BARO-171474 format. One record per residue (C-alpha): residue number from 1; residue in three letters; chain; x, y, z. Coordinates in nm, 3 decimals, decimal comma. Layout:
BEGIN
<resi NUM resn Ala chain A east X north Y up Z>
...
***
This chain:
BEGIN
<resi 1 resn Unk chain A east 1,664 north 9,005 up 2,228>
<resi 2 resn Unk chain A east 1,332 north 8,831 up 2,175>
<resi 3 resn Unk chain A east 0,998 north 9,000 up 2,231>
<resi 4 resn Unk chain A east 0,826 north 8,866 up 2,541>
<resi 5 resn Unk chain A east 0,492 north 8,808 up 2,369>
<resi 6 resn Unk chain A east 0,398 north 8,767 up 2,001>
<resi 7 resn Unk chain A east 0,355 north 9,099 up 1,823>
<resi 8 resn Unk chain A east 0,024 north 9,204 up 1,671>
<resi 9 resn Unk chain A east -0,031 north 9,393 up 1,346>
<resi 10 resn Unk chain A east -0,191 north 9,737 up 1,363>
<resi 11 resn Unk chain A east -0,219 north 10,065 up 1,175>
<resi 12 resn Unk chain A east -0,083 north 10,391 up 1,314>
<resi 13 resn Unk chain A east -0,351 north 10,660 up 1,341>
<resi 14 resn Unk chain A east -0,146 north 10,931 up 1,511>
<resi 15 resn Unk chain A east 0,149 north 10,975 up 1,742>
<resi 16 resn Unk chain A east 0,127 north 11,255 up 1,999>
<resi 17 resn Unk chain A east 0,259 north 11,382 up 2,334>
<resi 18 resn Unk chain A east 0,586 north 11,200 up 2,254>
<resi 19 resn Unk chain A east 0,492 north 10,876 up 2,428>
<resi 20 resn Unk chain A east 0,140 north 10,805 up 2,299>
<resi 21 resn Unk chain A east 0,009 north 10,660 up 1,974>
<resi 22 resn Unk chain A east -0,348 north 10,592 up 1,868>
<resi 23 resn Unk chain A east -0,364 north 10,273 up 1,664>
<resi 24 resn Unk chain A east -0,620 north 10,052 up 1,491>
<resi 25 resn Unk chain A east -0,592 north 9,679 up 1,550>
<resi 26 resn Unk chain A east -0,678 north 9,427 up 1,277>
<resi 27 resn Unk chain A east -1,011 north 9,353 up 1,445>
<resi 28 resn Unk chain A east -1,109 north 9,719 up 1,405>
<resi 29 resn Unk chain A east -1,060 north 9,830 up 1,764>
<resi 30 resn Unk chain A east -0,894 north 10,169 up 1,815>
<resi 31 resn Unk chain A east -0,670 north 10,182 up 2,122>
<resi 32 resn Unk chain A east -0,386 north 10,391 up 2,261>
<resi 33 resn Unk chain A east -0,039 north 10,238 up 2,271>
<resi 34 resn Unk chain A east 0,279 north 10,340 up 2,449>
<resi 35 resn Unk chain A east 0,541 north 10,487 up 2,213>
<resi 36 resn Unk chain A east 0,887 north 10,422 up 2,367>
<resi 37 resn Unk chain A east 1,052 north 10,699 up 2,169>
<resi 38 resn Unk chain A east 1,075 north 11,068 up 2,271>
<resi 39 resn Unk chain A east 1,238 north 11,179 up 1,945>
<resi 40 resn Unk chain A east 1,098 north 11,337 up 1,630>
<resi 41 resn Unk chain A east 1,058 north 10,997 up 1,457>
<resi 42 resn Unk chain A east 1,075 north 11,158 up 1,113>
<resi 43 resn Unk chain A east 0,942 north 10,918 up 0,851>
<resi 44 resn Unk chain A east 0,818 north 10,670 up 1,111>
<resi 45 resn Unk chain A east 0,513 north 10,849 up 1,248>
<resi 46 resn Unk chain A east 0,304 north 10,885 up 0,931>
<resi 47 resn Unk chain A east -0,068 north 10,811 up 0,985>
<resi 48 resn Unk chain A east -0,168 north 10,493 up 0,804>
<resi 49 resn Unk chain A east 0,172 north 10,329 up 0,847>
<resi 50 resn Unk chain A east 0,162 north 9,954 up 0,926>
<resi 51 resn Unk chain A east 0,320 north 9,875 up 1,262>
<resi 52 resn Unk chain A east 0,360 north 9,590 up 1,508>
<resi 53 resn Unk chain A east 0,261 north 9,628 up 1,872>
<resi 54 resn Unk chain A east 0,317 north 9,413 up 2,179>
<resi 55 resn Unk chain A east 0,024 north 9,336 up 2,408>
<resi 56 resn Unk chain A east 0,065 north 9,317 up 2,784>
<resi 57 resn Unk chain A east -0,165 north 9,239 up 3,075>
<resi 58 resn Unk chain A east 0,050 north 9,392 up 3,349>
<resi 59 resn Unk chain A east -0,192 north 9,578 up 3,579>
<resi 60 resn Unk chain A east 0,088 north 9,818 up 3,677>
<resi 61 resn Unk chain A east 0,098 north 9,959 up 3,325>
<resi 62 resn Unk chain A east -0,158 north 10,215 up 3,217>
<resi 63 resn Unk chain A east -0,163 north 10,103 up 2,852>
<resi 64 resn Unk chain A east -0,220 north 9,751 up 2,726>
<resi 65 resn Unk chain A east -0,015 north 9,792 up 2,408>
<resi 66 resn Unk chain A east 0,339 north 9,901 up 2,321>
<resi 67 resn Unk chain A east 0,459 north 10,003 up 1,976>
<resi 68 resn Unk chain A east 0,764 north 9,793 up 1,884>
<resi 69 resn Unk chain A east 0,822 north 9,792 up 1,506>
<resi 70 resn Unk chain A east 0,731 north 9,984 up 1,193>
<resi 71 resn Unk chain A east 0,686 north 9,788 up 0,871>
<resi 72 resn Unk chain A east 0,900 north 9,957 up 0,603>
<resi 73 resn Unk chain A east 0,782 north 9,725 up 0,327>
<resi 74 resn Unk chain A east 0,979 north 9,484 up 0,108>
<resi 75 resn Unk chain A east 1,074 north 9,279 up 0,414>
<resi 76 resn Unk chain A east 1,238 north 9,568 up 0,603>
<resi 77 resn Unk chain A east 1,165 north 9,680 up 0,959>
<resi 78 resn Unk chain A east 1,248 north 9,966 up 1,192>
<resi 79 resn Unk chain A east 1,270 north 9,931 up 1,569>
<resi 80 resn Unk chain A east 1,095 north 10,205 up 1,766>
<resi 81 resn Unk chain A east 1,228 north 10,165 up 2,121>
<resi 82 resn Unk chain A east 1,518 north 10,408 up 2,178>
<resi 83 resn Unk chain A east 1,622 north 10,227 up 2,498>
<resi 84 resn Unk chain A east 1,671 north 9,899 up 2,314>
<resi 85 resn Unk chain A east 2,017 north 9,968 up 2,160>
<resi 86 resn Unk chain A east 2,178 north 9,972 up 2,505>
<resi 87 resn Unk chain A east 2,030 north 9,629 up 2,577>
<resi 88 resn Unk chain A east 2,147 north 9,499 up 2,240>
<resi 89 resn Unk chain A east 2,499 north 9,628 up 2,299>
<resi 90 resn Unk chain A east 2,506 north 9,483 up 2,652>
<resi 91 resn Unk chain A east 2,407 north 9,140 up 2,515>
<resi 92 resn Unk chain A east 2,663 north 9,162 up 2,235>
<resi 93 resn Unk chain A east 2,943 north 9,268 up 2,471>
<resi 94 resn Unk chain A east 2,864 north 8,980 up 2,706>
<resi 95 resn Unk chain A east 2,886 north 8,739 up 2,413>
<resi 96 resn Unk chain A east 3,201 north 8,892 up 2,266>
<resi 97 resn Unk chain A east 2,999 north 8,961 up 1,952>
<resi 98 resn Unk chain A east 3,147 north 9,304 up 1,875>
<resi 99 resn Unk chain A east 3,490 north 9,216 up 1,728>
<resi 100 resn Unk chain A east 3,638 north 9,562 up 1,784>
<resi 101 resn Unk chain A east 3,564 north 9,536 up 2,159>
<resi 102 resn Unk chain A east 3,597 north 9,164 up 2,225>
<resi 103 resn Unk chain A east 3,932 north 9,187 up 2,409>
<resi 104 resn Unk chain A east 3,789 north 9,376 up 2,705>
<resi 105 resn Unk chain A east 3,722 north 9,163 up 3,012>
<resi 106 resn Unk chain A east 3,492 north 9,380 up 3,222>
<resi 107 resn Unk chain A east 3,184 north 9,580 up 3,123>
<resi 108 resn Unk chain A east 3,019 north 9,825 up 3,363>
<resi 109 resn Unk chain A east 2,701 north 10,010 up 3,265>
<resi 110 resn Unk chain A east 2,600 north 10,364 up 3,358>
<resi 111 resn Unk chain A east 2,928 north 10,487 up 3,509>
<resi 112 resn Unk chain A east 2,961 north 10,849 up 3,614>
<resi 113 resn Unk chain A east 3,233 north 11,043 up 3,435>
<resi 114 resn Unk chain A east 3,321 north 11,393 up 3,322>
<resi 115 resn Unk chain A east 3,145 north 11,689 up 3,475>
<resi 116 resn Unk chain A east 2,783 north 11,573 up 3,485>
<resi 117 resn Unk chain A east 2,745 north 11,268 up 3,263>
<resi 118 resn Unk chain A east 2,705 north 10,894 up 3,278>
<resi 119 resn Unk chain A east 2,872 north 10,685 up 3,011>
<resi 120 resn Unk chain A east 2,662 north 10,398 up 2,879>
<resi 121 resn Unk chain A east 2,942 north 10,143 up 2,926>
<resi 122 resn Unk chain A east 3,292 north 10,147 up 3,073>
<resi 123 resn Unk chain A east 3,507 north 9,865 up 2,937>
<resi 124 resn Unk chain A east 3,829 north 9,762 up 3,110>
<resi 125 resn Unk chain A east 4,086 north 9,483 up 3,133>
<resi 126 resn Unk chain A east 4,264 north 9,285 up 2,867>
<resi 127 resn Unk chain A east 4,576 north 9,497 up 2,904>
<resi 128 resn Unk chain A east 4,403 north 9,784 up 2,725>
<resi 129 resn Unk chain A east 4,324 north 10,142 up 2,831>
<resi 130 resn Unk chain A east 3,975 north 10,186 up 2,973>
<resi 131 resn Unk chain A east 3,718 north 10,249 up 2,701>
<resi 132 resn Unk chain A east 3,430 north 10,492 up 2,752>
<resi 133 resn Unk chain A east 3,151 north 10,377 up 2,522>
<resi 134 resn Unk chain A east 2,850 north 10,592 up 2,435>
<resi 135 resn Unk chain A east 2,560 north 10,430 up 2,244>
<resi 136 resn Unk chain A east 2,324 north 10,621 up 2,014>
<resi 137 resn Unk chain A east 2,004 north 10,497 up 1,851>
<resi 138 resn Unk chain A east 1,966 north 10,571 up 1,478>
<resi 139 resn Unk chain A east 1,647 north 10,531 up 1,275>
<resi 140 resn Unk chain A east 1,617 north 10,835 up 1,051>
<resi 141 resn Unk chain A east 1,645 north 10,760 up 0,677>
<resi 142 resn Unk chain A east 1,582 north 11,026 up 0,411>
<resi 143 resn Unk chain A east 1,794 north 10,881 up 0,132>
<resi 144 resn Unk chain A east 1,790 north 10,515 up 0,020>
<resi 145 resn Unk chain A east 2,031 north 10,301 up 0,219>
<resi 146 resn Unk chain A east 2,155 north 10,588 up 0,436>
<resi 147 resn Unk chain A east 2,074 north 10,620 up 0,805>
<resi 148 resn Unk chain A east 2,117 north 10,962 up 0,969>
<resi 149 resn Unk chain A east 2,169 north 11,093 up 1,321>
<resi 150 resn Unk chain A east 2,021 north 11,289 up 1,489>
<resi 151 resn Unk chain A east 1,657 north 11,331 up 1,388>
<resi 152 resn Unk chain A east 1,624 north 11,653 up 1,591>
<resi 153 resn Unk chain A east 1,846 north 11,894 up 1,785>
<resi 154 resn Unk chain A east 2,035 north 11,715 up 2,063>
<resi 155 resn Unk chain A east 2,237 north 11,941 up 2,291>
<resi 156 resn Unk chain A east 2,284 north 11,639 up 2,519>
<resi 157 resn Unk chain A east 2,443 north 11,444 up 2,235>
<resi 158 resn Unk chain A east 2,690 north 11,727 up 2,166>
<resi 159 resn Unk chain A east 2,778 north 11,742 up 2,535>
<resi 160 resn Unk chain A east 2,849 north 11,368 up 2,537>
<resi 161 resn Unk chain A east 3,089 north 11,413 up 2,244>
<resi 162 resn Unk chain A east 3,280 north 11,682 up 2,433>
<resi 163 resn Unk chain A east 3,298 north 11,460 up 2,743>
<resi 164 resn Unk chain A east 3,436 north 11,172 up 2,537>
<resi 165 resn Unk chain A east 3,701 north 11,400 up 2,389>
<resi 166 resn Unk chain A east 3,812 north 11,500 up 2,737>
<resi 167 resn Unk chain A east 3,856 north 11,134 up 2,835>
<resi 168 resn Unk chain A east 4,089 north 11,083 up 2,538>
<resi 169 resn Unk chain A east 4,289 north 11,385 up 2,652>
<resi 170 resn Unk chain A east 4,330 north 11,208 up 2,987>
<resi 171 resn Unk chain A east 4,484 north 10,903 up 2,818>
<resi 172 resn Unk chain A east 4,175 north 10,680 up 2,795>
<resi 173 resn Unk chain A east 3,992 north 10,546 up 2,491>
<resi 174 resn Unk chain A east 3,649 north 10,680 up 2,401>
<resi 175 resn Unk chain A east 3,408 north 10,553 up 2,140>
<resi 176 resn Unk chain A east 3,070 north 10,642 up 1,997>
<resi 177 resn Unk chain A east 2,863 north 10,344 up 1,883>
<resi 178 resn Unk chain A east 2,572 north 10,417 up 1,650>
<resi 179 resn Unk chain A east 2,312 north 10,138 up 1,645>
<resi 180 resn Unk chain A east 2,092 north 10,155 up 1,335>
<resi 181 resn Unk chain A east 1,749 north 10,021 up 1,421>
<resi 182 resn Unk chain A east 1,635 north 9,966 up 1,066>
<resi 183 resn Unk chain A east 1,724 north 9,698 up 0,815>
<resi 184 resn Unk chain A east 1,729 north 9,902 up 0,493>
<resi 185 resn Unk chain A east 2,052 north 10,099 up 0,555>
<resi 186 resn Unk chain A east 2,418 north 10,019 up 0,495>
<resi 187 resn Unk chain A east 2,586 north 10,342 up 0,607>
<resi 188 resn Unk chain A east 2,544 north 10,620 up 0,863>
<resi 189 resn Unk chain A east 2,582 north 10,994 up 0,810>
<resi 190 resn Unk chain A east 2,509 north 11,304 up 1,017>
<resi 191 resn Unk chain A east 2,186 north 11,496 up 0,964>
<resi 192 resn Unk chain A east 2,385 north 11,818 up 0,972>
<resi 193 resn Unk chain A east 2,095 north 12,022 up 0,837>
<resi 194 resn Unk chain A east 1,884 north 11,923 up 1,138>
<resi 195 resn Unk chain A east 2,154 north 11,989 up 1,400>
<resi 196 resn Unk chain A east 2,468 north 12,163 up 1,269>
<resi 197 resn Unk chain A east 2,599 north 12,205 up 1,625>
<resi 198 resn Unk chain A east 2,599 north 11,829 up 1,677>
<resi 199 resn Unk chain A east 2,777 north 11,774 up 1,345>
<resi 200 resn Unk chain A east 3,045 north 12,026 up 1,443>
<resi 201 resn Unk chain A east 3,084 north 11,859 up 1,782>
<resi 202 resn Unk chain A east 3,118 north 11,520 up 1,612>
<resi 203 resn Unk chain A east 3,406 north 11,625 up 1,390>
<resi 204 resn Unk chain A east 3,572 north 11,805 up 1,680>
<resi 205 resn Unk chain A east 3,550 north 11,482 up 1,880>
<resi 206 resn Unk chain A east 3,699 north 11,282 up 1,592>
<resi 207 resn Unk chain A east 3,987 north 11,531 up 1,579>
<resi 208 resn Unk chain A east 4,033 north 11,483 up 1,954>
<resi 209 resn Unk chain A east 4,072 north 11,107 up 1,906>
<resi 210 resn Unk chain A east 3,722 north 10,976 up 1,978>
<resi 211 resn Unk chain A east 3,659 north 10,655 up 1,781>
<resi 212 resn Unk chain A east 3,337 north 10,572 up 1,599>
<resi 213 resn Unk chain A east 3,172 north 10,237 up 1,536>
<resi 214 resn Unk chain A east 2,842 north 10,170 up 1,361>
<resi 215 resn Unk chain A east 2,639 north 9,849 up 1,365>
<resi 216 resn Unk chain A east 2,317 north 9,752 up 1,197>
<resi 217 resn Unk chain A east 2,051 north 9,528 up 1,345>
<resi 218 resn Unk chain A east 1,866 north 9,215 up 1,246>
<resi 219 resn Unk chain A east 1,495 north 9,280 up 1,301>
<resi 220 resn Unk chain A east 1,196 north 9,049 up 1,271>
<resi 221 resn Unk chain A east 0,859 north 9,015 up 1,446>
<resi 222 resn Unk chain A east 1,035 north 8,771 up 1,680>
<resi 223 resn Unk chain A east 1,310 north 9,000 up 1,807>
<resi 224 resn Unk chain A east 1,608 north 9,228 up 1,742>
<resi 225 resn Unk chain A east 1,982 north 9,155 up 1,758>
<resi 226 resn Unk chain A east 2,295 north 9,350 up 1,677>
<resi 227 resn Unk chain A east 2,424 north 9,285 up 1,324>
<resi 228 resn Unk chain A east 2,730 north 9,365 up 1,113>
<resi 229 resn Unk chain A east 2,938 north 9,682 up 1,117>
<resi 230 resn Unk chain A east 2,830 north 9,968 up 0,889>
<resi 231 resn Unk chain A east 3,017 north 10,260 up 0,733>
<resi 232 resn Unk chain A east 3,047 north 10,551 up 0,983>
<resi 233 resn Unk chain A east 2,976 north 10,921 up 0,917>
<resi 234 resn Unk chain A east 3,214 north 11,117 up 0,695>
<resi 235 resn Unk chain A east 3,259 north 11,488 up 0,639>
<resi 236 resn Unk chain A east 3,173 north 11,452 up 0,271>
<resi 237 resn Unk chain A east 2,848 north 11,269 up 0,337>
<resi 238 resn Unk chain A east 2,741 north 11,511 up 0,607>
<resi 239 resn Unk chain A east 2,821 north 11,813 up 0,393>
<resi 240 resn Unk chain A east 2,603 north 11,664 up 0,118>
<resi 241 resn Unk chain A east 2,318 north 11,665 up 0,368>
<resi 242 resn Unk chain A east 2,339 north 12,041 up 0,359>
<resi 243 resn Unk chain A east 2,440 north 12,122 up 0,715>
<resi 244 resn Unk chain A east 2,811 north 12,200 up 0,705>
<resi 245 resn Unk chain A east 3,021 north 12,437 up 0,502>
***
């Protein structure tokens, strides 16, 4: 996925009300930008952090700038938009670029399932059982090279895990795909200290037969694409985070 317009360098002044960020452009102007991320954004919302924003002149939008990337230094970037992983996965599935899922013939987004959920993608065909695929954005990093999920309590995420487990019980496949929107990580673990209930639900889902896949991303000021597979969460790594016993 390429950004529609060239990104502009800026400095983060403060992020507030979940979707707003005051920034200073290189010419000294201070403006408010849209922050497409409702999460805690731990480690990515520090005042003074260098960021990249996308300008727009759409009169239907209230703000003329959108925060897209955070500069992590040493050539590394973090993507801010939590809706982007679904688009990246959709593109990759259409191109057969996720080897573990390339045999499926049909991909349907946003399909109702379970009691009150929508699965991000339902994959079918290829002589395989239907696959219920849930995508999660990951950008928390508190230890070098290690991405963590979630960055705050997510009751919704735990509910999705339970729903996926029930689909396996019905004879289907179910998979959780973590997309790491930062280029300085090679593995994913659970932030069990931030949400022990989610960590417990994760390992329950694994026991129920839910599969897990993790992919990194290639990020530059030009765009973001899905990259190679990464190591998924383990009980040992999550326990080390201090959330499980």
